[in-house]
C-alpha positions in Angstrom: 99.1 115.2 160.5 99.9 116.1 164.0 100.7 113.4 166.6 98.3 113.1 169.4 99.0 112.6 173.1 97.6 109.0 172.8 99.9 108.1 170.0 102.8 105.8 170.8 106.4 107.0 170.8 107.6 103.9 169.0 106.2 100.7 167.4 108.2 97.6 167.4 111.3 99.5 168.2 110.8 102.0 165.4 110.5 105.7 166.6 107.4 107.5 165.4 107.8 110.8 163.7 104.3 111.7 162.4 100.8 110.4 161.9 100.0 109.8 158.2 96.4 108.9 158.5 93.7 106.6 159.9 90.9 104.4 158.7 88.4 101.8 159.6 91.1 99.2 160.3 93.8 101.2 162.0 96.2 104.1 162.1 99.2 104.7 159.9 102.4 106.4 161.3 105.6 107.6 159.8 108.5 105.9 161.5 112.2 105.5 160.9 114.5 102.4 161.0 117.9 102.4 162.7 119.5 103.0 159.3 117.4 106.1 158.7 114.9 104.5 156.3 111.5 106.0 156.5 108.7 103.5 157.1 104.9 103.5 157.0 103.7 101.6 160.1 100.1 100.4 160.2 98.7 99.6 163.6 95.3 98.0 163.8 92.6 99.3 166.0 92.4 97.8 169.5 88.9 96.4 168.9 90.5 93.8 166.6 93.3 92.8 169.0 91.2 90.3 170.9 89.7 88.8 167.7 91.6 85.6 167.1 90.2 85.3 163.6 91.5 88.8 162.8 95.0 87.8 164.0 95.0 84.7 161.8 94.0 86.8 158.9 96.5 89.5 159.6 99.3 86.9 159.8 98.3 85.5 156.4 98.1 89.0 154.9 101.6 89.8 156.1 103.0 86.5 154.7 101.2 87.2 151.4 102.5 90.8 151.1 106.1 89.6 151.8 106.0 87.6 148.5 105.4 90.6 146.3 108.4 92.5 144.9 108.9 96.2 145.6 109.0 97.3 142.0 105.4 98.5 141.9 104.4 98.2 145.6 105.5 99.2 149.0 107.6 96.2 150.3 107.0 94.8 153.8 109.9 95.4 156.1 108.7 94.1 159.4 105.5 93.0 161.2 104.2 91.5 164.4 100.8 89.8 164.4 101.2 88.8 168.0 101.7 92.2 169.5 99.1 93.7 171.8 98.1 95.8 168.8 99.2 94.0 165.6 101.3 96.1 163.2 103.0 96.0 159.9 105.8 98.2 158.5 106.3 98.9 154.8 108.7 101.2 153.0 107.3 104.7 153.0 106.5 106.0 149.5 106.6 109.8 149.3 104.0 111.4 147.1 100.3 111.9 146.9 97.7 109.2 146.6 95.6 109.2 143.5 92.3 110.1 145.2 93.8 113.2 146.9 95.5 114.2 143.6 92.3 113.9 141.5 90.2 115.8 144.1 92.8 118.6 144.1 93.9 118.8 140.5 91.0 117.1 138.6 91.2 114.2 136.1 94.6 113.1 134.7 95.5 114.0 131.1 95.7 111.2 128.6 99.4 110.7 128.7 99.4 110.3 132.5 96.4 108.1 132.3 98.3 105.8 129.9 101.3 105.8 132.3 99.0 105.0 135.2 97.3 102.2 133.3 100.6 100.6 132.4 102.0 101.0 135.9 99.0 99.5 137.7 98.8 96.7 135.3 102.4 95.8 135.8 101.8 96.0 139.6 98.9 93.5 139.3 101.0 91.2 137.1 103.7 91.0 139.8 101.1 90.6 142.6 99.2 87.8 140.9 102.4 86.0 139.8 103.1 85.1 143.4 99.6 84.0 144.1 98.3 87.1 145.9 95.0 89.0 145.4 95.0 92.6 146.7 91.2 92.8 147.1 91.1 96.6 147.9 92.6 98.4 144.9 91.2 101.9 145.1 92.5 105.5 144.5 93.6 105.9 148.1 95.8 102.8 147.8 97.6 104.1 144.7 100.6 106.3 145.4 101.8 108.7 142.6 105.5 108.3 143.3 108.2 110.1 141.3 109.2 106.8 139.5 105.6 105.8 138.8 102.5 104.6 140.6 102.8 102.2 143.5 100.1 100.0 145.0 100.1 100.1 148.8 98.1 98.6 151.7 97.8 94.9 151.4 95.6 95.0 154.5 92.9 92.8 152.9 95.1 90.7 150.6 94.8 87.0 150.6 96.9 84.1 149.1 94.9 83.2 146.0 95.5 79.5 146.4 93.7 79.6 149.8 90.6 81.4 148.6 88.7 78.2 148.0 89.9 76.3 151.0 90.3 79.0 153.7 87.8 78.2 156.4 87.9 81.8 157.4 86.0 82.8 154.3 83.0 80.9 155.6 82.2 83.9 157.9 80.9 85.6 154.8 82.7 88.8 155.5 82.9 91.3 152.6 86.1 93.2 152.5 86.8 96.2 150.3 85.5 99.6 149.2 82.1 99.4 147.4 82.7 101.8 144.4 85.8 99.8 143.5 84.8 96.3 144.5 84.1 93.6 141.9 80.6 92.1 141.6 81.9 88.8 143.1 83.2 90.6 146.2 79.7 91.8 146.9 77.9 88.6 146.1 80.2 85.5 146.5 83.3 86.7 148.4 84.5 83.2 148.9 85.1 83.0 145.1 87.2 86.1 144.7 90.3 85.7 142.6 92.8 87.7 140.6 90.1 88.8 138.1 88.6 90.8 141.0 91.6 93.1 141.0 91.3 93.6 137.3 87.7 94.9 137.8 89.0 97.3 140.4 91.7 98.4 138.1 89.1 99.4 135.5 87.1 101.3 138.2 90.2 103.2 139.4 91.2 104.2 135.9 87.7 105.5 135.2 87.9 107.6 138.3 91.3 108.9 137.3 90.0 109.8 133.9 86.7 111.5 135.0 86.9 112.3 138.7 84.2 109.9 139.6 83.7 106.2 139.8 81.9 104.3 137.1 79.2 103.2 139.5 79.0 106.2 141.9 75.8 107.0 143.8 74.9 109.0 146.9 73.9 105.7 148.6 76.5 103.0 149.2 73.7 100.4 148.8 72.8 101.8 145.4 76.5 101.9 144.5 76.8 98.2 145.4 73.7 97.4 143.4 75.1 99.2 140.3 78.4 97.3 140.6 76.5 94.0 140.5 73.8 94.9 138.0 74.4 98.3 136.4 76.2 99.6 133.3 79.3 101.6 134.1 79.3 105.3 133.1 82.3 105.7 130.8 81.2 108.4 128.4 84.0 110.8 129.6 86.8 108.2 129.6 89.1 109.1 126.7 88.5 106.9 123.6 92.0 105.4 123.6 91.4 103.9 127.0 87.7 103.2 126.9 88.2 99.7 125.4 90.7 98.9 128.1 88.4 100.0 130.9 85.3 98.3 129.5 87.1 95.0 129.2 88.2 95.2 132.8 84.7 96.0 134.0 83.1 92.9 132.5 80.6 91.4 135.1 81.9 87.9 134.3 85.3 87.3 136.0 86.2 84.7 133.4 85.7 87.2 130.6 88.1 89.8 132.1 91.6 90.1 130.7 94.8 89.1 132.5 97.4 91.7 133.2 99.6 90.3 130.4 96.7 90.8 127.9 96.1 94.3 129.1 99.8 95.2 128.6 99.6 93.7 125.1 96.5 95.9 124.4 98.3 99.0 125.7 101.2 98.3 123.4 99.0 97.6 120.4 100.2 94.0 120.2 97.9 91.2 118.9 96.2 89.2 121.7 96.2 85.5 121.3 92.7 84.1 120.5 90.8 82.3 123.2 88.2 79.6 123.1 85.6 82.2 123.7 85.8 85.9 122.8 88.4 88.8 122.8 88.3 92.4 124.0 85.8 93.1 121.3 84.6 89.5 121.1 84.4 88.4 124.8 87.8 86.9 125.4 88.4 84.9 128.6 91.5 85.2 130.8 94.2 82.5 130.2 94.0 79.4 132.3 97.5 80.1 133.8 96.5 83.4 135.4 92.8 83.2 135.8 91.1 82.7 139.1 91.6 79.3 140.7 88.8 76.8 140.5 86.8 76.7 143.7 87.7 73.9 146.1 85.5 70.8 146.0 84.4 70.3 149.6 83.5 66.7 150.4 80.5 65.5 148.3 78.3 68.3 149.5 77.0 70.9 147.0 77.2 74.1 149.1 74.8 76.9 148.8 74.5 77.8 145.1 75.0 81.3 143.8 72.9 82.9 141.1 75.1 85.4 139.3 76.9 85.8 142.6 74.1 86.4 145.1 73.6 83.5 147.5 70.4 81.5 147.0 68.9 81.2 150.5 66.5 78.5 149.3 66.3 76.1 152.2 64.0 76.8 155.2 61.7 79.1 153.4 59.8 81.5 155.7 57.2 79.7 157.8 53.5 80.3 157.4 51.1 79.1 160.1 47.5 80.0 159.3 45.1 80.4 162.2 42.5 82.4 160.5 41.3 84.0 157.3 43.1 86.7 155.3 40.4 88.0 153.0 40.2 91.5 154.5 36.6 91.0 155.6 36.9 89.5 159.1 38.6 90.6 162.3 42.3 89.8 162.9 43.2 86.3 163.9 45.9 86.6 166.5 47.4 84.3 169.2 45.4 84.5 172.4 46.5 87.5 174.5 48.6 88.9 171.6 50.0 92.4 171.9 52.5 94.4 169.8 55.9 93.6 171.1 59.7 93.9 170.5 62.3 91.8 172.2 66.1 91.2 172.2 67.8 88.1 173.5 70.9 88.8 175.5 70.9 86.2 178.2 71.7 82.9 176.5 75.4 82.7 176.4 77.1 79.7 177.9 78.7 79.9 181.3 81.9 81.9 181.2 81.1 83.3 177.7 80.3 86.9 176.8 76.5 87.3 177.1 76.4 90.0 174.4 75.5 88.7 171.0 77.0 90.1 167.9 74.9 88.6 165.1 71.3 88.1 164.0 69.0 85.2 164.4 69.6 82.7 161.7 66.1 81.4 161.5 62.8 81.3 163.6 59.8 78.9 163.5 56.5 78.8 165.3 55.6 75.8 167.6 53.1 75.4 170.4 52.3 79.1 171.0 56.0 79.9 170.9 58.5 81.4 168.5 61.7 79.4 168.5 64.7 81.2 167.1 68.4 80.3 166.8 71.5 82.2 165.7 74.7 83.8 167.0 75.7 82.0 170.2 72.2 80.5 170.7 71.1 77.0 169.9 67.4 77.8 170.5 65.4 80.4 172.4 61.6 80.5 172.9 59.5 83.7 173.0 55.8 83.8 173.7 53.9 84.4 170.4 51.5 86.6 172.4 53.8 88.7 174.6 57.4 88.2 173.4 58.4 87.0 176.9 61.5 84.9 176.8 60.5 81.5 178.2 63.6 79.4 177.9 66.9 79.5 176.0 69.7 77.1 175.1 73.2 78.5 174.4 75.4 76.8 171.9 77.7 74.2 173.4 80.9 75.6 174.7 84.1 74.9 172.7 87.7 75.0 173.9 88.7 77.9 171.5 87.0 80.5 169.5 88.1 79.4 166.1 84.9 77.4 165.4 81.5 78.6 164.4 79.3 79.5 167.4 76.0 79.8 165.5 72.8 77.7 166.0 70.1 77.1 163.4 66.6 75.7 163.3 66.1 72.8 160.9 62.3 72.5 161.3 59.4 71.6 163.6 57.2 68.6 164.2 54.4 68.9 166.7 55.9 69.6 170.1 59.5 69.2 168.7 61.9 71.6 167.2 65.0 70.2 165.4 68.1 72.3 165.8 71.8 72.0 165.2 74.1 71.4 168.2 77.0 73.6 167.4 80.4 72.1 166.5 82.5 70.6 169.4 86.2 71.2 168.9 87.8 68.2 170.6 91.6 67.6 170.8 92.5 64.3 169.2 94.7 62.2 171.5 98.5 62.2 170.8 98.1 64.2 167.6 97.6 67.7 168.8 94.9 68.1 166.1 91.4 69.2 166.9 88.4 67.8 165.1 84.8 69.0 164.9 81.9 66.9 166.0 78.4 67.8 164.9 74.9 66.7 165.9 71.3 67.3 165.4 69.0 67.6 168.5 65.3 67.4 169.1 64.1 70.0 171.7 60.8 70.1 173.4 59.2 73.3 172.1 57.3 73.9 175.3 60.1 73.3 177.9 63.4 73.5 176.1 64.3 70.0 177.2 66.7 68.2 174.9 64.8 65.0 173.9 67.6 63.4 171.9 71.0 64.1 170.3 72.1 62.4 167.1 75.7 62.7 166.0 76.0 63.4 162.3 79.5 64.2 161.0 83.0 65.1 162.1 86.1 66.3 160.4 89.4 68.2 160.8 90.6 71.5 159.3 89.3 72.0 155.7 87.3 68.8 156.1 85.2 70.2 158.9 81.6 70.2 157.6 79.6 73.4 157.1 76.3 72.6 158.8 73.4 74.9 158.0 70.2 73.9 156.3 71.0 76.3 153.4 74.0 74.2 152.5 71.8 71.1 152.0 73.1 69.1 155.0 69.7 68.5 156.5 66.0 68.8 155.8 63.0 68.2 158.0 60.4 65.9 156.4 57.1 64.4 157.6 59.0 61.1 158.3 61.9 62.6 160.2 65.1 64.5 159.6 67.2 63.8 156.5 70.9 64.5 157.1 74.3 64.1 155.7 75.9 61.4 157.8 79.1 59.6 158.6 82.5 60.7 159.8 83.4 62.0 156.4 80.0 63.1 155.3 79.9 60.5 152.6 76.4 59.1 153.3 72.9 60.3 154.1 70.4 59.0 156.7 66.9 59.5 158.0 66.7 60.2 161.7 63.7 58.8 163.5 61.7 61.7 165.1 61.1 59.6 168.3 64.7 58.9 169.3 67.1 60.3 166.6 68.3 56.8 165.6 68.9 56.4 161.8 66.1 54.4 160.3 68.5 53.7 157.4 71.8 55.0 156.0 72.9 55.0 152.4 76.1 56.1 150.6 75.9 59.3 148.7 76.1 58.8 144.9 78.8 60.4 142.8 78.7 64.2 142.4 78.1 67.0 144.8 74.8 66.4 146.6 72.4 68.2 148.9 69.2 67.3 150.7 66.0 69.2 150.3 62.4 68.9 151.5 59.2 69.9 149.6 55.6 69.4 150.8 56.9 67.1 153.6 58.8 64.8 151.2 62.6 64.3 151.0 64.7 64.8 147.9 68.3 64.4 146.9 69.9 66.7 144.4 73.3 65.7 142.9 75.2 67.8 140.4 77.8 66.5 138.0 79.8 69.8 137.6 77.7 72.3 135.7 76.5 69.8 133.1 73.5 68.2 134.8 71.6 67.8 138.0 69.8 64.6 139.2 66.7 65.1 141.3 65.7 62.0 143.2 62.6 61.5 145.4 63.7 59.4 148.4 61.7 56.4 149.6 61.2 57.1 153.4 61.3 53.4 154.1 64.6 52.6 152.5 66.3 55.8 151.4 66.5 54.5 147.8 65.4 56.8 145.0 61.7 56.2 144.2 62.4 58.0 140.9 65.1 60.2 139.4 64.8 63.1 136.9 67.9 64.5 135.2 68.0 68.2 134.2 70.8 69.9 132.2 72.6 72.5 134.2 72.9 73.2 137.9 69.6 73.4 139.6 68.2 73.9 143.1 64.8 72.8 144.4 62.7 75.8 145.5 59.7 73.9 146.8 56.3 72.7 145.5 53.6 74.7 143.7 50.5 72.6 143.7 51.4 69.1 142.5 54.6 70.2 140.8 58.1 70.8 142.1 59.8 74.0 141.0 63.6 74.1 140.3 65.7 77.1 139.4 68.9 77.2 137.4 71.8 78.5 139.5 74.6 78.4 136.8 73.4 80.8 134.1 74.0 84.5 133.7 70.3 85.2 133.3 67.1 83.5 134.6 65.3 82.6 131.4 63.3 79.6 132.5 62.4 77.3 135.4 61.9 73.5 135.4 58.8 71.9 137.0 58.5 68.2 137.8 55.3 66.4 138.8 55.8 65.4 142.4 53.6 62.3 142.2 52.6 59.8 139.6 54.5 60.3 136.3 57.1 62.8 137.6 57.1 64.4 134.2 59.6 67.2 133.6 58.7 70.5 131.9 60.8 73.6 131.1 58.9 76.8 131.5 60.3 79.9 129.7 60.0 83.2 131.5 58.3 85.8 129.4 60.6 88.4 131.0 64.1 87.1 131.7 65.4 88.0 135.2 68.9 89.3 135.9 71.4 86.8 137.4 71.5 88.7 140.6 67.8 88.2 141.2 67.2 85.7 144.0 64.2 83.3 143.4 61.9 82.2 146.2 58.7 80.2 146.0 56.0 81.2 148.4 52.3 80.3 148.2 52.6 78.8 144.6 54.2 82.1 143.3 57.8 82.5 142.2 59.3 85.8 143.5 62.6 87.3 142.2 64.2 89.9 144.6 67.1 92.2 144.0 69.2 94.0 146.6 67.9 97.3 145.4 64.4 96.3 146.8 62.8 95.2 143.5 60.4 92.3 143.7 59.0 90.5 140.7 56.1 88.0 140.9 56.1 85.2 138.3 53.6 82.3 137.7 55.8 79.2 137.7 53.3 77.3 135.7 53.2 79.7 132.8 56.4 81.8 133.2 54.3 85.0 133.0 55.4 87.9 135.1 52.4 89.2 137.1 54.0 92.4 138.4 57.3 94.1 139.2 57.6 96.7 142.0 60.1 98.5 144.2 59.4 97.3 147.7 61.4 100.2 149.2 63.3 97.6 151.3 67.0 97.4 150.6 68.5 93.8 150.7 65.1 92.2 151.1 64.9 88.7 152.6 62.8 85.9 151.2 59.3 87.2 150.3 56.5 85.6 152.4 53.1 85.5 150.8 49.7 85.3 152.5 46.3 85.2 150.7 46.3 88.9 150.0 49.8 90.3 150.6 53.5 89.7 150.1 55.9 90.7 153.0 59.6 91.5 152.7 62.0 92.8 155.4 65.6 94.2 155.5 68.4 93.1 157.8 67.6 96.2 160.0 63.9 95.3 160.2 62.4 97.6 157.7 59.2 95.9 156.6 57.0 96.3 153.5 53.6 94.8 152.6 52.9 94.5 148.9 49.5 93.9 147.4 49.6 90.2 146.2 47.6 91.0 143.0 49.3 94.2 141.9 52.6 94.5 143.8 51.7 98.0 145.0 53.1 98.9 148.4 50.2 98.7 150.9 52.2 99.8 153.9 55.6 99.9 155.5 57.3 99.8 158.9 60.6 101.5 159.5 63.8 99.7 160.5 64.4 99.1 164.2 68.2 99.4 164.4 71.6 99.1 162.8 72.0 95.9 160.9 74.9 93.6 161.7 74.8 92.2 158.2 77.4 92.8 155.4 76.3 94.2 152.1 75.1 91.3 150.0 73.3 89.7 153.0 69.6 89.2 152.8 67.0 90.4 155.3 65.2 88.2 157.8 63.1 85.1 157.2 59.6 86.0 158.3 57.0 83.9 160.2 53.3 84.5 159.9 51.0 83.0 162.6 47.4 83.9 161.8 47.7 87.7 161.3 50.7 88.1 163.5 53.9 88.6 161.6 57.2 88.0 163.3 60.2 89.9 162.0 63.8 89.0 163.2 66.3 91.8 162.7 69.5 93.4 163.8 71.3 91.7 166.7 69.2 88.7 167.9 66.0 90.8 168.0 62.4 90.2 166.9 59.3 92.4 166.7 55.7 91.5 165.7 52.9 93.4 163.9 49.3 92.7 163.3 49.2 92.7 159.4 45.5 93.6 159.4 46.0 96.8 161.4 49.7 97.8 160.9 
């Protein structure tokens, strides 16, 4: 490629000779060292230079890449994460990348495929041995050098031992290239380990053998869905390699082989038996080289995953009925209502950038207003009728930008809205360490005045709490706000709605615990690994369990359907049943088998006594939680739908970009749709907005801190 006038003459003292290429992260140049060695210099785009989180990531990536030998990779020679534009220099590998070669020459013959499989497997073995995960193995990152394939571009690699503890993973960013990403990269990126690279290896070899990826589609969203749920297309992969590729592409990370096992398979050597399975019998990777166990964070059971997709179970979409919904009467709308769209851009703290970059986390209706919270905003009120912004509270300022700056709505009670005060990064005297202080606040829904502030937790580094309702740290009940409490988050308390003072505080029991609310009552769920979950109804007067029911497996409380609580299993590979528990009286437990098992990637939501399973492709299935019978299954036409919200006649789902669909509640047929309103800021795997229905006015958060409303009777 030809150098441009804007390209630098040198980088880090290395003269630039040519431009090798560019991508979403940066530009790659050909440079030369003082000794004459040719180098590939990757310079990240300027838009990332001011992002402190990116610089921290980049510094870690460079440190990880330096640990890998150069036998099968491009060794790191030099780097500067603190330069105005961070850069990294690796040894230049002459040759053609696999993607370019296959597009020009077609699929590789069998002998070259076998050489490629062996070379890439050896490369992954060396990479994983030093605790590194590449995370972006794809044809463009495989160089066909004269002495064999080389894996390049560790731009998104991460030290494997930090995957569970790295606070940066809490941003939920998904990094990689969809056709070659593993299911866990798209669904639970915090849990990605070495097995993810093995999955990518299988996809790369399938591409080299056929000229197309095993999950290819015209739509990147459909591709991602096929990676998570679909069966790979491997008919044209030569038979001698098909078993190798199929084993790599197992959906279960624990069932995939290690590089050593793959090399043994290529050599025709016997593979040591495992406790469960083999290539043809479901073998698991060895304990020594498998993915590390996820970090146990305090005593809090963080947001569970069902087959990888996050269960957004807390804070289900709000429904406030002001009128009928039987299709026979005029629309019931807030007084003076009109169709409106609004975007909040004016709530940043003094001295902060007023431009938001993320969506609203949650909204709730209170006293003729819609109260929303999210990126850089603790709470903002819009008129239900006109969308006029009536007041706003920015998140509290912090001395650096390394902490989360995201607000959230916990719940409402009369004139009050309970919100999270964002974390306060405070230097600890004489130690140089910063610690995070968290609190819950009650805000007057009409005026925005803060009525009280109740400190909840604090911590440093990896011990800093993750405070959102979805993680089970707080739940609004009819008696006040239940919250994880104490400096180390080792107790739970009930905050009095009048002044925020704890009515009582009790130590958390053994196991990983979360707080939930259903039908106004408070519950505590504690899991002992994956073996069992204890569900306890909490006495609002004392905090002691009024009763406890034990269920085998890892379960989450979805809500109440009539007089029964509904729990979903979050640990299995397929949804085959739900558990219901009588909320009052005998609190009897009953396991309800689903007449049609649902895929692990389906996200369950309980709304208006019906259990809905949604898939990122837009599929919505309605199930009766009392009988397990599937009432209907339809494609909503909404990609990455959020939690379904049911009224008396319809079910509503929306995408992150604001695309809206109304499904007939009896048949699931699509009654009407509304197009999206803008570009979504969400990553693949994120769900759409939580909806709020007030009478017949539906409020749809979308995009970047934006909301629109629609009359569902006359859309």
